[in-house]
C-alpha positions in Angstrom: -31.5 -15.5 -16.3 -27.8 -14.9 -16.6 -26.2 -11.7 -15.5 -24.4 -9.5 -17.9 -20.6 -9.8 -18.1 -18.7 -7.1 -16.3 -15.3 -6.3 -17.9 -12.3 -6.2 -15.6 -11.5 -2.7 -16.7 -14.9 -1.0 -15.6 -14.8 2.2 -13.7 -17.2 4.0 -11.6 -18.2 6.0 -14.7 -19.1 3.0 -16.7 -22.8 2.7 -15.3 -23.5 6.3 -15.1 -26.7 7.4 -17.0 -26.3 10.0 -19.5 -28.9 12.2 -21.3 -31.7 10.1 -22.7 -30.8 7.1 -20.5 -31.9 9.1 -17.3 -35.2 7.6 -16.2 -36.5 10.1 -13.6 -39.1 12.6 -14.6 -37.5 15.4 -12.5 -33.9 16.0 -11.5 -32.0 18.5 -9.6 -29.6 20.1 -11.8 -26.0 21.5 -11.0 -24.5 23.6 -13.8 -20.9 23.7 -15.1 -20.0 26.3 -12.3 -21.3 23.9 -9.5 -24.3 26.1 -9.0 -27.6 24.4 -7.8 -30.3 25.3 -10.5 -33.0 23.5 -8.5 -35.4 20.8 -9.6 -36.4 20.7 -13.3 -38.2 18.4 -15.5 -36.1 16.1 -17.4 -37.0 17.6 -20.7 -36.1 21.1 -19.5 -32.8 19.7 -18.1 -32.0 18.0 -21.4 -32.8 21.0 -23.3 -30.6 23.3 -21.1 -27.8 20.8 -21.7 -28.1 21.1 -25.5 -28.2 24.9 -25.4 -24.8 24.9 -23.7 -23.3 22.1 -25.7 -22.7 19.6 -22.7 -24.2 16.4 -21.4 -26.6 15.9 -18.5 -24.9 13.3 -16.5 -26.7 11.6 -13.4 -24.2 11.6 -10.5 -26.6 10.8 -7.6 -29.2 8.3 -8.8 -30.3 7.4 -5.3 -31.3 11.0 -4.3 -34.8 12.2 -4.4 -35.0 13.6 -7.0 -31.7 12.3 -8.6 -28.9 14.8 -8.9 -27.6 15.6 -12.4 -24.7 17.6 -13.6 -24.2 19.6 -16.7 -20.8 18.7 -17.8 -18.9 17.1 -20.8 -19.2 13.4 -20.4 -15.7 12.8 -21.8 -14.3 15.0 -19.2 -16.4 13.5 -16.5 -15.1 10.1 -17.4 -11.5 11.4 -17.2 -11.9 12.8 -13.8 -13.6 9.7 -12.4 -10.8 7.5 -13.8 -8.3 9.9 -12.2 -10.1 9.6 -8.8 -10.3 5.7 -9.1 -6.6 5.6 -9.7 -5.8 7.7 -6.7 -8.0 5.7 -4.6 -6.1 2.4 -5.6 -2.9 3.9 -4.6 -4.1 4.2 -0.9 -5.5 0.5 -0.8 -1.9 -0.8 -0.1 -1.9 1.3 3.1 -4.7 -0.8 4.5 -2.7 -4.1 3.7 -0.9 -5.3 6.6 2.1 -7.8 6.6 3.7 -9.4 9.6 7.0 -10.4 10.5 7.7 -12.6 13.5 10.8 -12.2 15.7 12.3 -14.0 18.7 14.4 -12.6 21.5 17.3 -14.8 20.5 17.0 -14.3 16.9 20.3 -14.6 14.8 21.6 -11.3 13.5 21.6 -12.6 10.0 18.0 -13.9 10.3 17.0 -10.5 11.8 18.7 -8.8 8.7 16.6 -11.0 6.4 13.3 -10.0 8.4 14.1 -6.3 8.2 14.9 -6.6 4.4 11.4 -8.0 3.9 9.8 -5.3 6.1 11.6 -2.6 4.0 10.3 -4.2 0.9 6.6 -4.0 2.2 7.0 -0.5 3.5 8.4 0.6 0.0 5.2 -0.9 -1.6 3.0 1.3 0.9 2.0 -1.6 3.2 1.8 -1.6 6.9 4.2 -4.0 8.8 3.2 -5.7 12.1 6.2 -6.8 14.0 5.4 -9.6 16.4 8.0 -10.9 18.9 7.0 -14.0 20.9 8.6 -15.3 24.2 8.9 -19.0 24.9 9.2 -20.7 28.2 11.7 -18.9 30.6 12.3 -16.2 28.0 9.5 -14.4 29.7 12.0 -13.7 32.7 14.0 -11.3 30.6 11.5 -9.3 28.4 14.1 -6.7 28.1 16.0 -8.6 25.5 12.9 -8.8 23.4 12.4 -5.0 23.7 16.2 -4.6 22.4 15.5 -6.7 19.4 12.4 -4.6 18.6 14.1 -1.3 19.1 17.0 -2.6 16.8 14.5 -3.5 14.3 12.7 -0.1 14.3 15.9 1.8 14.1 16.7 -0.1 10.9 13.3 0.6 9.5 13.4 4.3 10.6 14.3 5.7 7.0 11.1 3.9 5.5 8.4 3.9 8.2 7.3 5.1 11.7 5.8 3.2 14.5 2.1 3.9 15.2 2.6 3.5 18.9 5.2 2.3 21.4 6.1 -1.4 21.4 3.6 -3.1 23.9 3.9 -6.4 25.9 0.7 -8.2 25.4 0.7 -11.6 26.9 3.7 -13.5 25.9 4.7 -11.3 23.0 5.6 -7.7 22.0 3.6 -6.0 19.3 4.2 -2.9 17.3 2.7 -1.6 14.0 4.8 0.3 11.5 3.3 2.6 8.9 5.3 3.6 5.6 6.5 7.1 5.4 5.2 9.3 2.5 7.1 8.6 -0.7 8.9 12.1 -0.8 10.3 11.5 2.7 11.0 7.7 2.4 14.4 6.4 1.6 15.1 4.3 -1.6 14.7 0.5 -1.2 18.4 -0.7 -1.0 17.4 -3.9 -2.7 16.2 -2.1 -5.8 18.8 0.1 -7.6 18.3 2.3 -10.5 15.9 0.9 -13.2 14.7 -1.7 -10.8 18.3 -3.6 -10.9 19.8 -5.1 -7.8 22.4 -2.8 -6.2 26.2 -3.6 -6.5 27.7 -6.0 -3.9 27.9 -4.6 -0.4 30.4 -5.0 2.5 28.2 -7.9 3.7 28.7 -9.9 0.4 31.9 -8.2 -1.1 32.8 -9.0 -4.8 35.7 -11.4 -5.3 39.1 -9.6 -5.6 41.4 -10.3 -8.4 43.3 -13.6 -7.9 40.9 -14.9 -5.4 38.5 -17.9 -6.0 35.4 -15.9 -4.9 33.4 -16.0 -1.8 33.7 -19.0 0.5 30.9 -21.4 0.5 28.3 -21.2 3.0 28.5 -23.6 5.9 27.1 -24.1 9.4 27.1 -21.0 11.6 28.5 -22.9 14.6 30.6 -25.8 13.2 32.0 -27.9 16.0 34.5 -29.3 13.6 35.9 -26.1 12.4 38.9 -26.0 14.7 39.7 -29.7 14.8 43.2 -30.6 13.6 43.4 -33.9 11.6 46.7 -35.7 11.8 
């Protein structure tokens, strides 16, 4: 026997029993003012709903007896949809993204990692910062803590650490949670209307008469200063 198709857009109010679809013989009734009217037979509860011009909605089917509320079903569905929408907003906060650092990370690479972390925090996700030591790097863990503190300083307008950075094994870990939206800075990589911001000092726009920015090359080019006769 095949299972019934469940639409993607279903809500918690989609499978609620209403009026004649309620199966219990007796129900506990809550009126429109949230007052407990006690246990009534299903026929008496339906008659009361008709008299007040509302619906009898089963809100706790697993209770003994089931709990029903006297309420307009359209209003009930609207309130449930609103609650479902609010709960989905908080689901991102339980999502954890991780960025990995090293004590000798290049400043440019660190800036890219920080930019990704800012994107995650602005989407209401938590960020785990993990820095790992290799070989003899464990002899100077203070350099790793300096990188972590610099990263946290860059993320301060967007999130706050849940605890102080800790050295665990051969690495330093810290969890960063997003700030509330009303206290969080705007994502610098997203301008008004979702457009990228104008060029910054890191990547200046070409000045009149110039040929534009220099092409990217090796960071440490051993032939950069060699003179060719």
